[in-house]
VMD Tcl script that draws the C-alpha trace (Angstrom):
set ca {
  {-24.01 -1.77 6.07}
  {-25.64 -0.69 9.29}
  {-26.11 -1.86 12.83}
  {-23.93 -4.29 14.58}
  {-21.88 -6.68 12.52}
  {-21.40 -10.31 13.73}
  {-18.00 -12.04 13.77}
  {-19.25 -14.34 11.06}
  {-20.21 -11.50 8.72}
  {-16.89 -9.77 9.18}
  {-15.00 -12.86 8.69}
  {-16.94 -13.61 5.43}
  {-16.30 -10.14 4.20}
  {-12.48 -10.30 5.09}
  {-12.10 -13.80 3.31}
  {-13.54 -12.27 0.08}
  {-10.63 -9.89 -0.14}
  {-7.73 -10.75 -2.47}
  {-5.28 -10.38 0.38}
  {-5.09 -12.51 3.59}
  {-3.33 -12.65 6.81}
  {0.03 -14.48 6.26}
  {0.57 -12.81 2.87}
  {4.23 -11.55 2.35}
  {5.73 -10.22 -0.86}
  {9.40 -9.38 -1.27}
  {10.46 -7.06 -4.06}
  {13.81 -6.25 -5.62}
  {14.17 -2.48 -6.06}
  {16.18 -1.39 -9.16}
  {17.17 2.25 -9.99}
  {19.00 2.99 -13.32}
  {19.41 -0.80 -13.84}
  {21.16 -1.08 -10.40}
  {19.78 -3.21 -7.64}
  {19.22 -0.46 -5.13}
  {17.31 -2.28 -2.35}
  {14.55 -4.53 -1.09}
  {11.00 -3.88 -0.13}
  {8.58 -6.25 1.83}
  {4.87 -5.96 1.97}
  {3.00 -8.18 4.44}
  {-0.32 -8.65 6.17}
  {-0.40 -9.73 9.79}
  {-3.18 -10.21 12.34}
  {-3.79 -7.12 14.62}
  {-6.18 -8.36 17.22}
  {-9.78 -7.33 17.47}
  {-11.69 -4.35 18.56}
  {-14.98 -5.50 20.02}
  {-16.06 -8.19 17.58}
  {-14.08 -6.71 14.71}
  {-10.79 -8.52 13.64}
  {-8.22 -6.17 12.36}
  {-5.16 -6.51 10.16}
  {-1.81 -4.93 10.04}
  {-0.41 -3.95 6.67}
  {3.43 -3.50 6.96}
  {5.68 -2.11 4.25}
  {9.37 -1.75 4.53}
  {11.88 -0.47 2.12}
  {15.72 -0.69 2.72}
  {18.61 0.26 0.46}
  {21.40 -2.09 -0.39}
  {24.86 -1.52 1.28}
  {26.32 0.08 -2.01}
  {23.52 2.56 -2.03}
  {23.40 3.08 1.65}
  {26.94 4.37 1.49}
  {25.88 7.56 -0.11}
  {21.92 7.57 0.17}
  {20.59 5.36 2.98}
  {16.91 4.41 2.98}
  {15.22 2.60 5.77}
  {11.38 3.17 5.67}
  {8.79 1.37 7.63}
  {4.95 1.99 7.43}
  {2.37 0.12 9.51}
  {-1.38 0.56 8.80}
  {-4.11 -1.06 10.97}
  {-6.95 -1.90 8.63}
  {-10.58 -3.11 9.13}
  {-10.61 -5.78 6.25}
  {-14.44 -5.65 6.30}
  {-14.72 -1.89 5.40}
  {-11.22 -1.59 3.94}
  {-10.84 1.52 5.98}
  {-7.57 2.33 8.04}
  {-7.75 3.06 11.64}
  {-4.14 3.86 12.61}
  {-0.86 4.54 10.63}
  {2.81 5.00 11.66}
  {5.24 6.06 9.12}
  {8.95 6.12 9.83}
  {10.79 7.54 6.98}
  {14.67 7.51 6.72}
  {15.97 8.81 3.39}
  {19.37 10.24 3.11}
  {19.65 12.83 5.84}
  {15.84 13.11 6.21}
  {14.23 11.59 9.29}
  {10.61 11.84 9.63}
  {8.10 10.04 11.98}
  {4.32 10.51 11.39}
  {1.44 9.03 13.24}
  {-2.25 9.21 12.34}
  {-5.30 7.92 14.14}
  {-8.41 7.79 11.87}
  {-11.82 8.51 13.28}
  {-13.86 7.39 10.39}
  {-17.32 7.89 11.97}
  {-16.55 11.33 13.14}
  {-14.67 12.50 9.95}
  {-11.51 13.51 11.71}
  {-7.97 12.30 11.89}
  {-5.36 13.01 14.79}
  {-2.01 13.64 13.38}
  {1.17 13.45 15.52}
  {4.33 14.95 13.74}
  {7.36 16.61 15.12}
  {5.93 16.61 18.66}
  {2.79 18.36 17.47}
  {-0.65 16.96 17.88}
  {-3.51 18.04 15.60}
  {-7.03 17.00 14.98}
  {-7.92 17.62 11.28}
  {-11.12 17.14 9.28}
  {-11.29 14.45 6.58}
  {-13.91 13.03 4.34}
  {-15.53 9.75 5.41}
  {-14.06 6.65 3.78}
  {-10.51 8.08 3.62}
  {-7.49 5.97 3.04}
  {-3.87 6.19 4.13}
  {-0.69 5.98 1.98}
  {-0.68 2.02 2.45}
  {-4.27 1.10 2.69}
  {-5.02 3.02 -0.66}
  {-3.13 0.17 -2.47}
  {-5.13 -2.54 -0.81}
  {-8.36 -0.74 -1.40}
  {-7.61 -0.36 -5.13}
  {-6.47 -4.06 -5.35}
  {-9.78 -5.12 -3.93}
  {-12.21 -2.71 -5.44}
  {-10.87 -1.86 -8.97}
  {-12.50 -3.71 -11.87}
  {-9.46 -5.04 -13.80}
  {-10.77 -4.04 -17.23}
  {-9.13 -1.39 -19.50}
  {-10.74 1.98 -18.90}
  {-12.07 1.09 -15.34}
  {-11.33 3.66 -12.80}
  {-11.89 4.72 -9.15}
  {-11.20 7.78 -7.14}
  {-10.25 7.75 -3.37}
  {-9.38 10.33 -0.81}
  {-5.94 9.75 0.82}
  {-4.86 11.45 4.00}
  {-1.02 12.10 3.93}
  {1.24 14.78 5.43}
  {-1.72 16.33 7.23}
  {-3.65 16.86 3.93}
  {-6.52 15.33 2.14}
  {-5.83 14.49 -1.48}
  {-7.79 12.98 -4.26}
  {-6.07 9.86 -5.85}
  {-7.19 8.73 -9.13}
  {-6.64 5.13 -10.22}
  {-7.30 3.60 -13.68}
  {-6.70 0.44 -15.59}
  {-4.53 1.30 -18.72}
  {-4.46 -2.17 -20.41}
  {-4.10 -5.87 -19.88}
  {-0.43 -6.73 -20.42}
  {1.60 -9.82 -20.23}
  {5.01 -9.30 -18.49}
  {7.92 -11.45 -17.34}
  {10.55 -11.43 -14.71}
  {12.25 -14.02 -12.47}
  {8.89 -15.79 -11.83}
  {8.14 -16.20 -15.54}
  {5.44 -14.69 -17.68}
  {2.04 -13.54 -16.29}
  {-0.95 -11.65 -17.48}
  {-1.48 -8.54 -15.58}
  {-3.67 -5.42 -15.49}
  {-1.43 -2.35 -15.77}
  {-2.83 0.26 -13.44}
  {-1.83 3.98 -13.25}
  {-2.03 5.75 -9.87}
  {-2.04 9.51 -10.12}
  {-0.08 10.34 -6.97}
  {-0.12 14.07 -5.90}
  {2.38 13.30 -3.04}
  {5.60 11.32 -2.32}
  {4.93 7.72 -1.43}
  {7.09 4.96 0.08}
  {9.36 4.43 -2.85}
  {10.83 7.91 -3.12}
  {8.48 8.60 -6.10}
  {8.02 12.16 -7.27}
  {4.77 11.52 -9.14}
  {2.55 8.89 -10.56}
  {3.09 5.15 -10.08}
  {2.21 2.22 -12.19}
  {1.29 -1.08 -10.71}
  {0.95 -4.30 -12.56}
  {-1.72 -6.62 -10.79}
  {-2.03 -10.22 -11.70}
  {-5.27 -10.69 -13.72}
  {-6.84 -13.14 -11.45}
  {-8.57 -13.38 -7.97}
  {-5.34 -12.69 -6.02}
  {-4.56 -9.46 -7.83}
  {-0.93 -9.61 -6.78}
  {1.20 -6.48 -7.45}
  {4.07 -8.10 -9.29}
  {5.69 -4.85 -10.39}
  {5.54 -1.23 -9.39}
  {7.32 1.67 -11.25}
  {7.67 5.30 -10.10}
  {9.54 8.32 -11.37}
  {12.15 9.74 -9.18}
  {14.32 12.90 -9.56}
  {16.63 10.95 -11.80}
  {15.22 8.03 -13.87}
  {12.70 5.50 -12.32}
  {12.46 3.07 -9.47}
  {11.10 -0.44 -10.28}
  {9.97 -2.89 -7.68}
  {9.73 -6.43 -9.02}
  {8.27 -9.33 -7.04}
  {10.91 -11.96 -6.33}
  {9.18 -14.16 -3.71}
  {5.82 -14.23 -1.97}
  {3.59 -16.13 0.21}
  {-0.22 -15.82 0.83}
  {-1.10 -17.85 3.77}
  {0.68 -21.26 3.12}
  {0.59 -20.81 -0.65}
  {3.58 -19.65 -2.71}
  {3.10 -16.88 -5.24}
  {4.31 -17.79 -8.70}
}
mol new
graphics top color blue
foreach p $ca { graphics top sphere $p radius 0.5 }
foreach p [lrange $ca 0 end-1] q [lrange $ca 1 end] { graphics top cylinder $p $q radius 0.2 }
display resetview
């Protein structure tokens, strides 16, 4: 796509995405069969830059009181995304895990191939490949672009912790799973993660997307130091529609 993009063209591209402004998903997080916390993923409007409407992807994860007493978790990630290109423009990551407190801010200059990182009071401008994703936008990119057929795959560059990393995503199989919302046909997707994400993961993540046009992530599972963390969808909205 080259030249100036009209509002109508951008709106048409955005409306073709499986996610829309107003979408909000709530997940119950379990660890060793214990309900450990809650995560929320939502999409909100983020104003415009010129004639480009932007969206904000917000993901929060919080531990329940019983877990907080010995290992509190309170993470918040906000990513400003251009829904027409599926490229991030700005990310803030506030991580609170146990005694660890970390604030990171990135501004992506996609055309210039650079990213400005603010961490620990230090500001750096780093090189990055064009088309780079952040730690949250990569999920929405895969959700939008991955062909949900076993064996399908894609590779993307993700900038995190001031490093550019290749992330491979592939569809393992079509699987029917069940939870509090009943049975649903999903595509089980493996995300090869070379860094720690939002859910305390120490490695790869599996995501189960509904095998339909909405591609809702109904389950996420990640290895941690002891056992696995599982995030199961318990409620969700997309615009004015309820997720079943």
